[in-house]
C-alpha positions in Angstrom: 170.8 16.6 -27.1 174.2 15.3 -26.1 175.3 11.9 -27.5 177.4 11.1 -24.5 174.8 9.2 -22.4 173.9 7.1 -25.4 177.6 6.4 -26.1 178.1 5.3 -22.5 175.0 3.1 -22.6 176.3 1.4 -25.7 179.7 0.8 -24.2 178.1 -0.7 -21.1 175.9 -3.0 -23.2 178.9 -4.0 -25.3 180.9 -4.8 -22.1 178.0 -6.8 -20.6 177.6 -8.8 -23.8 181.3 -9.5 -23.9 181.2 -10.6 -20.3 178.4 -13.0 -20.9 180.3 -14.4 -23.8 183.4 -14.8 -21.7 181.4 -16.7 -19.1 180.3 -19.2 -21.8 183.6 -19.7 -23.5 186.3 -17.9 -21.5 187.3 -21.0 -19.5 190.4 -23.2 -19.6 190.4 -25.3 -22.8 191.3 -28.9 -23.3 193.4 -28.3 -26.5 195.5 -25.2 -27.1 194.1 -24.7 -30.6 190.6 -24.2 -29.1 191.5 -21.3 -26.8 189.9 -18.0 -27.6 190.9 -14.8 -25.8 188.1 -12.9 -24.0 187.5 -9.6 -25.8 185.2 -6.6 -26.3 184.3 -5.0 -29.6 184.0 -1.3 -30.2 183.0 0.3 -33.4 181.8 -1.1 -36.7 184.1 0.2 -39.4 185.9 -1.7 -42.2 189.4 -1.3 -40.8 190.1 -3.8 -38.1 192.3 -3.4 -35.0 193.2 -5.8 -32.2 194.5 -4.0 -29.0 196.5 -5.7 -26.2 197.3 -4.4 -22.7 200.3 -4.3 -20.4 201.7 -6.5 -17.6 200.0 -4.6 -14.7 196.6 -3.9 -16.4 193.9 -5.4 -18.5 192.1 -4.2 -21.7 190.2 -1.6 -19.6 193.4 0.5 -19.9 191.9 1.6 -23.2 188.5 2.7 -21.9 189.5 6.4 -21.7 190.4 6.3 -25.4 187.1 4.8 -26.7 185.1 8.0 -26.8 187.7 9.5 -29.2 187.9 6.7 -31.7 186.3 6.7 -35.1 183.6 4.0 -34.8 182.6 4.3 -38.4 186.1 3.8 -39.9 187.4 1.2 -37.5 186.3 -1.9 -35.5 188.4 -2.3 -32.4 188.7 -5.5 -30.4 190.1 -5.0 -26.9 191.5 -8.4 -26.0 192.7 -9.7 -22.6 195.6 -12.1 -22.7 195.5 -15.4 -20.7 195.2 -14.7 -17.0 193.7 -11.2 -17.3 190.3 -9.7 -17.5 187.9 -11.6 -19.6 190.6 -14.3 -20.1 191.4 -14.5 -16.4 190.4 -18.2 -16.3 192.5 -19.2 -19.3 195.6 -21.3 -18.4 198.8 -20.9 -20.4 202.5 -21.0 -20.7 202.6 -17.2 -20.8 205.1 -16.8 -23.6 205.3 -14.4 -26.6 204.8 -17.3 -29.0 201.6 -18.2 -27.1 200.3 -14.6 -27.3 201.2 -14.5 -31.0 199.2 -17.7 -31.6 196.3 -16.4 -29.6 196.2 -13.2 -31.7 196.1 -15.2 -34.9 193.3 -17.4 -33.5 191.3 -14.4 -32.4 191.6 -12.9 -35.9 190.5 -16.2 -37.4 187.5 -16.2 -35.1 186.6 -12.7 -36.1 186.9 -13.5 -39.8 189.7 -10.9 -40.3 192.1 -11.7 -43.2 194.0 -8.4 -42.5 194.1 -6.2 -39.5 196.1 -3.7 -37.5 197.6 -4.5 -34.0 198.3 -2.4 -30.9 200.5 -3.9 -28.2 201.4 -2.2 -24.9 204.5 -2.8 -22.8 205.0 -6.5 -22.3 202.5 -7.1 -25.0 204.4 -4.6 -27.1 207.1 -7.3 -27.0 204.5 -10.1 -27.8 203.3 -7.9 -30.6 206.8 -7.8 -32.0 206.8 -11.6 -31.9 203.5 -11.6 -33.9 205.0 -9.0 -36.3 208.0 -11.3 -36.8 205.9 -14.5 -37.3 203.5 -12.6 -39.6 206.3 -11.2 -41.7 207.7 -14.7 -42.2 204.3 -16.2 -42.8 200.8 -15.1 -43.6 201.3 -11.4 -44.0 198.0 -10.4 -42.4 199.2 -7.5 -40.4 198.6 -4.1 -42.1 200.4 -2.1 -39.4 201.6 -2.2 -35.8 201.5 0.3 -33.0 203.9 -0.6 -30.2 203.1 1.5 -27.1 206.0 1.9 -24.6 207.0 -1.6 -25.6 209.5 -4.0 -24.2 211.9 -4.6 -27.1 212.5 -8.1 -28.7 215.7 -8.6 -26.6 213.8 -8.2 -23.3 213.7 -5.4 -20.8 217.2 -4.2 -19.6 216.6 -4.8 -15.9 219.2 -5.0 -13.1 219.0 -7.6 -10.4 217.6 -4.9 -8.2 215.0 -4.0 -10.8 214.0 -7.7 -11.0 213.5 -8.0 -7.3 211.4 -4.9 -7.2 209.2 -6.1 -10.1 208.8 -9.5 -8.5 207.7 -7.9 -5.3 205.1 -5.8 -7.1 203.3 -9.0 -8.1 202.0 -9.5 -4.6 202.9 -6.4 -2.5 200.4 -3.5 -3.0 202.8 -0.8 -1.7 205.5 -1.9 -4.2 202.9 -2.0 -7.0 201.9 1.6 -6.1 205.5 2.6 -6.2 205.9 0.9 -9.6 202.9 2.9 -11.1 204.5 6.0 -9.7 207.9 5.3 -11.3 206.3 4.5 -14.6 204.8 7.9 -14.8 207.7 10.0 -13.5 206.1 10.4 -10.0 204.0 13.2 -11.5 200.6 11.7 -10.7 198.8 11.7 -7.4 198.3 8.8 -5.0 194.8 8.1 -6.4 196.5 7.0 -9.6 198.6 4.4 -7.9 195.8 3.2 -5.7 193.4 2.8 -8.5 195.8 1.1 -10.8 196.9 -1.3 -8.1 193.3 -2.2 -7.2 192.4 -2.8 -10.8 195.4 -5.0 -11.3 194.4 -7.2 -8.3 190.8 -7.5 -9.5 191.6 -8.4 -13.1 194.8 -10.6 -13.1 196.1 -13.9 -11.6 199.4 -13.9 -9.7 200.6 -17.0 -11.6 200.0 -15.2 -14.9 201.9 -12.1 -13.7 204.8 -14.4 -12.7 204.7 -16.2 -16.0 204.7 -13.0 -18.1 207.4 -11.6 -15.8 209.7 -14.3 -17.2 208.6 -13.6 -20.8 209.4 -9.9 -20.9 212.5 -10.1 -18.8 214.2 -13.2 -20.2 213.0 -13.9 -23.7 215.2 -12.7 -26.5 214.3 -13.1 -30.2 216.1 -10.0 -31.4 218.5 -11.9 -33.7 215.7 -13.4 -35.7 213.8 -10.2 -35.6 216.7 -8.2 -37.0 217.4 -10.8 -39.7 213.8 -10.8 -40.9 214.1 -7.3 -42.5 210.5 -6.5 -41.5 208.9 -3.8 -43.7 205.4 -3.6 -42.1 204.7 0.0 -41.0 205.3 0.4 -37.3 204.7 3.3 -35.0 206.3 3.3 -31.6 204.7 5.6 -29.0 206.8 6.5 -26.0 206.3 8.7 -23.0 209.0 11.2 -21.8 208.1 10.4 -18.1 208.7 6.7 -18.4 211.6 4.5 -17.2 214.9 4.4 -19.1 214.2 1.0 -20.7 211.2 2.6 -22.4 213.0 5.7 -23.6 214.4 7.1 -26.8 218.0 6.1 -26.2 217.1 2.4 -25.7 214.8 2.3 -28.7 217.3 4.1 -30.9 219.9 1.4 -30.1 217.5 -1.5 -30.7 214.3 -1.4 -32.8 215.3 1.7 -34.7 218.0 -0.4 -36.2 216.0 -3.6 -36.6 212.9 -2.3 -38.5 212.8 -1.0 -42.0 209.7 1.1 -41.7 209.4 2.5 -38.2 208.4 5.9 -36.8 208.6 7.2 -33.2 206.5 9.6 -31.3 207.4 10.6 -27.7 204.6 12.2 -25.7 205.9 15.0 -23.5 203.2 14.9 -20.9 202.9 11.1 -20.5 204.8 8.2 -19.0 204.1 4.5 -19.5 200.3 4.9 -20.0 199.6 7.5 -22.8 196.2 5.9 -23.5 195.2 7.0 -20.0 197.4 10.1 -19.5 196.7 11.6 -22.9 193.8 9.7 -24.4 192.7 12.1 -27.1 196.2 12.4 -28.4 196.7 8.7 -28.2 193.5 8.1 -30.3 194.7 10.6 -32.9 198.2 9.0 -33.1 197.0 5.5 -33.7 194.3 6.3 -36.1 196.6 8.5 -38.1 199.1 5.6 -38.3 196.4 3.2 -39.4 195.1 5.6 -42.1 198.6 6.1 -43.5 199.1 2.3 -43.7 195.8 1.5 -45.5 
């Protein structure tokens, strides 16, 4: 008998349990040190992983990867940052330092003294901030996977780019165009329609605006470079992505700023390799985690 229906049933039960928990505690908190990100848990293995999503999506971006992950070796926590998904009602400043602090607090809540981290796009940048803070402090991070990340110096956007991205926050047609551009215009209209609809359902406009400032205007590259970070890092890029997420940009930045970094560029993917090539994505991240154990 196929295990697929049972797997899907368990995923549904896990999601509903997480949603119930989010209803109880996923509300704006009175004090910042009490905020806990909404999250789902997948797997039950001894190696622990926190996964963060991008600017135009929530943690459900990783759902296509879940069937291909090793549930016996790894425990995955799919977290939504403030203003998104299961954390949609959480208020915040929407900065990389805030996300970094929220990651640490979530790990504390889970009882994880050490763990791996996956950060995507804007939260690739926030993940770099956690990597920096961790390297200078607690040393809890076993490895990091940065998926099509914004680099620590911010995304290299022109004024025209900024205007386009700002419009995508509220204009559906612009958002669809953005999803097309991020995947090399190689995917059909259903892709852009579905991604846009999901974004509108799972995020708050004020959060999008706040994080827009984070990943375009923050710059902690000098501190990042001087930290001489030796934590194992894998950067996953997509050949169909925009120039600011491509090899030339990464080679001029994080390749020079990290002591222990590898790069893998997926030929048949753009900005969303976890959705465009999910089996390969699962294989890449788990291979990296295993090598860093």
